[in-house]
N, C-alpha and C positions, 0 to 999 in steps of 0.2 A: 479478047477474052483471057488471053495469057496474062495481061497486065492485071486484070481483075482477080484472077486466081492467085497471083502473087501477093496482091494486097490483102486478100482474105486470109492467106497463110500468115502474113505479118500480124493481122488483127487477132488471129487465134493465139499467137504467141503472147500478145499483150492482154489476152483473156477478155477480148471484146465480143459481145454477142451480135455478130453481123452475119448475113447470109448473102447469097447471090442475088437475092431480090433487091438489096441496096445498090444504089448507083455508085459509080466509081468516085464521084465527087463526095458522096456521104462517107464512103469508106475512108478516103484520104483524110477528110476532116476529123473523123473519129480517131484515126491513127495519130494524127498531129496533136490532138488534145491530150491523148494518152501519154505520148512521149514527152510533151511539156510538163505534165503532171509528175511523171516519173523523175524527170530532171530536177524538178523543185524538191522532191523528197530526198534525193541524193544530196542536194545542197544543204538541207536542213540537218541531215545526219552528220555531214562533214562539219558543219558549224558546231554541233553539239560535241563532237569528238575534239574539235579545236578548243572549246571552252573547258572540257574535262582534262584535268592533269592526271599524270600517272600516279602521283602520290601527294600527300599533303591535304590541306583543307578543301581543295577543289577536286579531289579524286572521286571516283564513283563510290568507293568504300566509305569515304567521309560523308557523302551526300546520303547514302543509305543509312548510316548511323544517325544522321541528323533527323531523318524521317522517322526512324524507330523511336528516337527520344521524344519527338513531338507527339507521336501517337501515345506513348507512355504517359506523358504529362496530361494529355487530353483525357485518358482514362482515369488518371488520378484525380483530376478536377471533378469528374463526374462520379467518383467513388465506385468505378467498375472494377471489381476484383475477379472477373471471369478469367480463368486460365487461358493463355494464348499459345497457339502453335503446338509444339511438342508436349508442352506441360498439360494441355487439354487432353491429348491423346493418351498420356500416361497416367492421368489422374484416376486414382482407384475409387470406385463407387461402392462403399461398404454399407452395411445396415446402419440405420439411424440409432445412435446410442440411446439406451433407455436408462434414465436416472430414477432410482427408487426414492420414494418419499423419505425424508430425514428420520421419521419415527421408525421406519422399518430397518434402518441401518444401525440402530442402537442394539446393544446386547440384551440377553435375557434378563439379567439383574436389573438393568436400567428400566426395561419395560415393566417389570414387576413393581418397582417402587414408584414409577411414574403414574401408575394407576391411582395412587393416593392423592395426586394433585388434579383438581378438577379444571378442565380446559375452560378458559375464558373467565375464570373466577378471580377476584382480587381479595387478598386476605389482609387482616390487620396485622401489625407488626408482631404481636405476641403469637398469634396463630401461625404466621409464616415461619418464625424461628423454631416453634415446636414442630412444625411439619418438616423443616429442612433437617431437623435432628433424626427424623424417622425415614428419610429418603436418600441416605447415603448408600450408593451401590458398591462401594469399594471396601476392601478389608482393612486398609490402613486408616489411621486417624485423620480423616479429611479436614480441610480448612473450610470454614464457612465464609463465603464471600458475598459482599454486597456491591451491586452495580447500579449506579445512579446516572440517569441521563438528565443533564441540566439544560436550561434554556439560555446559556451563556454563550458569548463569542470568545473563545480562547485567544484570538488574535488581538483582542483589546486588553491593554495592560490592567485596567481596573476590574476586568472580568476573568482574568487568568487565575483561577482559584488554586491556591497552594498554601497549605498550613499543616499544623500537626494537632494531634489529639492523643490524650493519655487514656488508654482503655483501662478501666478498673481492674479487670482480671488478666491483663496482658494479652499477648497474641498466641501464646502456647509454643512459641519458638524460642530457642536459646540464642540470644543476641550477643554477638562478639563485638565489643566496642573498643575502638583504637582512640587514644588520646594524644593528640599532637600538641604537646605542651612544653614550656621551658623547664629547666632543671628544678627550679624552686617549686613548681606545682606537681611534680612527678609523684610525691608521696600522697598528696590529696587525691589525685586521680586513681592511684592504686587502692587507697582505702575505700573509694567510692565503687570499686569493682571493675575498673577498666582492664581489659585483657592484654592490650599492647600499649605501651607507654613510652614517650620520649620522642625528640626530634630525629635523632640518628636512626633509631630502631625502625621507625616508620618509613623514613626516606630510603633506607636500604631495601625495604620491601617494595616500595614504589619504583625504585630504579630497576629492580628485576621484574616489575609488572606482576608481583605476587599479591593478590588481594585475599587476605586471610581474615577479614573482618566484615561486619555487616553495617556498621555505623562509624563514621569518622567525626570526632569532636576536636575543635581546634580553638585556640585563643585568637583574638583579633590581630595582635601584633605578629603572629606567625603565619597569617594567611598568605602574604606575598610569597613565601617560600613554597607554597602549594601551587602557585600559578603555573609552573612548568609541567605539572601533572594534570592539568585541567582535562586534557584529551583522554586521559586514562580514567579519571575519576567521574567526570561529568556524565558520559553516556551511561554509566552504571548507577547514577543517582547517588554517588558517594561524596561529591564535592560539598564541604561544609557550607552552610547557608544560614544567615540570621533568621530567615523565615521559618526554617525547620528547627531552629533552636540548637544547631550544631556548631554555631559560632557564638561563644559565650565567654564572658569574663569569669563567671563562676563555673569552672570546668567540672568540679565535683558534682554540682547540682545537675548539669547537663548529662553526665554519665549515668547518674542514678535514674534520671528520667528515661533515658534510652534503654536502660537495663529493666526498668520497671513497666514497660508497655507503651511508651510514647512512640507513636508512628506518624510518619508523614504521608499525606495524600495530596494529590494534584489532579486537576482536569487534564485530559489528553486532548489531542487535536480534534477528535470527534465530539468533544464536550461531554465526555463520560468520566466518571470516577469509579475506580475499582479498588476495593479494600477488603482485606481479610480481617475479620473481627474475632477470630478465635478458632478452636478445634471442636469437632463434634463431641469429644470426650468432656468438654466443659459442662455440658448439660444446657437445657433451654434457659434456665434462670441466668447463669453467667453470660450467655450469648446475648440474652436480651439486654442486660446491663451494658454490655460493650456496644451494642447497636444503638442504644439510646444515647450513649455518650457521643458516638459519631454523628448522629443526626443533629444533636444540640450544637456540636461544633460546626457542622456544615451550615446550619441556619445562621449562626453567628457571623459567618463571613459572606453573607449575601450581599452582592454589590448594590449600592444605593442607586446607581444609574440604570439598573436593569428594568426594562419595561415589560418584557415577556414574563411568563410564569417561570419561577426559579427552578423548581424541580418538576421534570416532565414525567419520567417513569422510574420505578424502583423494582429491582429484582433481587432475590436472595437465592443462593444455591450452595450446595457443597461441591467439593472437587469432583468433577465428572458426574454430578448429579442433575436432576431436572430443575429448571428455573421456576421460582414461585413469585408471582407478581403481588406487590404490596400496595394497599390502598393508601394513597398519599394523605388523604384526609384523616387517617388513623394516627398519624404521627403527632 
């Protein structure tokens, strides 16, 4: 019995559920199996320790970082943006933001004039121009702007609309014209009304990055000298271009046109053209003349390869005023 008691004590240390009812043979067999299993576990731990280095790619830290990276990539692949670990615990749960409708965010003056524009209605050009003259919510002399969405692809060279139009009554802005011309044409440019004239004068301004003009006109032979200023002039739309009429052999004519209301317009990346056609102070009659001149010019440059509808939608508005939709069929 003493032997059985000793065996039961050893079994208890190994956490084996054995009692005195078990035979000595059963207890010995269970103890032997438990000890063999324990020895195998120790060998596995020893092998793992041997495989893991203290530092470097085989260290426990490196293995942990690899596991975290794999988990992160797996979440990224499934677009799982749920906060993890401490980030989840510290994430603040605030109230859901409430965005007011755009109509409610406008000022009182805008809301008053916007009542004159019927929602969902399209106006003919004359009606829209008359209405835009009555719906300016600002105190200053606002610009009347036309916004046209075209069915063109600006990435195609033949559909990248860019041209000029001479507005009969001008734009209402004082245009400062610079004439980049040789000495023998300085007098002609001056007579035509150019504000800044000559090679040296303009190059000094460009070297200092001082842009004090709205339009730059140049002769073809002097264009190579403007090459080094392309990064300065290009983004501002001031680089002379034959399409816009600012590269011309007859500089006097180009200056007069720029001063007299000749403006350039071009389609942007979203296939939209934005153009100011005058000021509210012009009155509906002059604004209508300028608008008609623009639409005639726009129709004249319609790409022959275009299969879709050329003009998609047209809106006219004053600066900070409500948009008025124009019926395309009325043009």
